[in-house]
C-alpha positions, 0 to 999 in steps of 0.5 A, spaced: 500 500 500 503 506 497 503 512 502 501 519 500 505 525 502 500 528 506 499 521 510 507 521 511 507 528 514 501 527 519 505 521 521 512 525 522 508 530 526 505 526 531 511 522 532 515 529 533 509 531 538 509 525 542 517 525 543 516 533 545 510 532 549 510 525 552 505 526 557 500 529 552 496 535 550 493 536 557 500 539 560 502 543 553 499 549 555 504 550 561 510 548 559 516 553 560 518 554 553 520 561 554 525 564 558 520 568 562 516 561 563 509 565 563 504 559 563 508 556 568 508 562 572 501 563 572 500 555 574 504 557 580 500 563 582 494 559 581 497 554 586 500 559 591 496 565 591 489 568 593 489 572 588 493 569 582 490 573 576 491 580 580 499 578 581 500 575 574 497 582 571 502 586 576 508 582 573 506 584 566 505 591 568 511 594 565 512 601 568 516 602 573 520 596 571 523 595 578 519 594 583 518 599 589 518 599 596 511 600 598 510 607 601 505 605 606 510 602 611 508 600 618 513 602 624 516 596 628 511 596 634 505 596 629 507 590 625 509 586 632 502 583 632 500 583 625 503 577 622 497 575 619 496 582 615 503 581 613 502 574 610 496 577 606 500 583 604 506 578 601 500 574 598 504 568 593 511 570 596 513 562 596 511 562 589 513 569 586 520 567 589 521 562 583 518 566 578 523 568 573 519 575 571 518 577 579 526 575 580 528 580 574 524 585 577 525 585 584 530 589 588 534 588 594 530 594 598 524 590 596 527 584 599 530 587 605 523 591 607 520 584 606 525 581 611 523 587 616 516 586 616 517 578 617 522 580 623 517 585 626 511 580 625 515 574 628 515 570 622 522 567 622 521 562 617 520 567 612 526 571 614 530 564 613 527 563 606 528 571 604 535 571 606 536 565 602 533 568 596 537 574 597 543 570 597 542 566 591 541 573 587 549 573 586 549 573 579 546 580 579 550 586 580 544 590 583 544 585 589 551 586 591 551 588 598 555 594 597 550 596 592 544 596 596 541 603 595 540 608 601 532 608 602 532 614 606 527 612 610 523 618 614 522 614 620 527 613 625 526 606 628 524 603 621 531 606 618 535 603 624 532 597 623 533 596 616 540 598 616 541 593 622 538 588 617 543 590 612 549 589 616 546 582 619 545 580 612 552 581 611 555 577 617 550 571 615 553 572 607 560 572 610 559 566 614 556 562 608 562 564 604 566 561 609 563 554 609 564 554 601 557 556 599 557 561 593 552 566 591 552 562 584 550 556 588 556 552 587 561 550 592 568 550 594 572 546 598 576 548 604 582 546 600 581 551 595 579 556 600 586 556 603 589 557 597 584 562 594 580 565 600 573 568 598 572 575 598 568 578 603 562 582 603 561 589 605 556 593 607 554 600 604 557 606 607 550 609 608 548 603 613 554 603 617 553 610 618 546 610 621 546 612 628 543 608 634 536 610 637 536 615 642 531 611 646 531 603 646 526 600 641 523 593 645 520 588 641 516 582 643 517 585 650 523 581 651 529 585 654 534 579 653 540 582 650 544 579 644 551 581 640 547 583 634 547 589 629 540 590 632 543 591 639 548 596 637 543 600 635 539 600 641 533 595 638 532 590 643 529 583 642 530 582 634 533 575 632 537 574 626 539 567 627 534 565 622 539 568 617 544 563 618 542 557 614 544 552 609 
């Protein structure tokens, strides 16, 4: 029986589609076939956000390209009992950290202010996740610690808290580098570091210049003192141990 050209074309097309999408057409629409992975991003948001379409269209809004720190920031004492409100404000953040378009448009200051909200609201697991997210942006010069811009926050307590977070991040990043964990997710052995020590991370000048608070800021009602950048600025009760994870 002879094979017509059209029959041969259809057979080859079916074979190509089968080899490319072995799980069938049902999964075809979300396959990450573009650098931005828009379809996979939308799928992620539907699984991890209360408002997936709103978040998705926010990601597609081109202006301003880099996200800005929200202006309606609360003080540390206001955030202390608002853990649920903070997580509502950061809707979908678990999935957003994995979405390429969000990672491209996110900024170091936005990440630092998220850490600020998490620390003040006593959401320590998010401090860990956000610290790791920040650390593994090492391939982008914008995310170098010395390049973090000055937020020039008008609230004295919040400004001191943010500056302390920057210095705490620097200390935790240098700790990771001392273990051989690189910001590009590679790993160096201790023998390699003995011959070629890792370059230490430095805090920006503006952060080191922020003075201590004139009156102690006590959060969570604790007076326990720890040798941290927070205590150095008269901020009592802030815990930065969740920044030290591997």
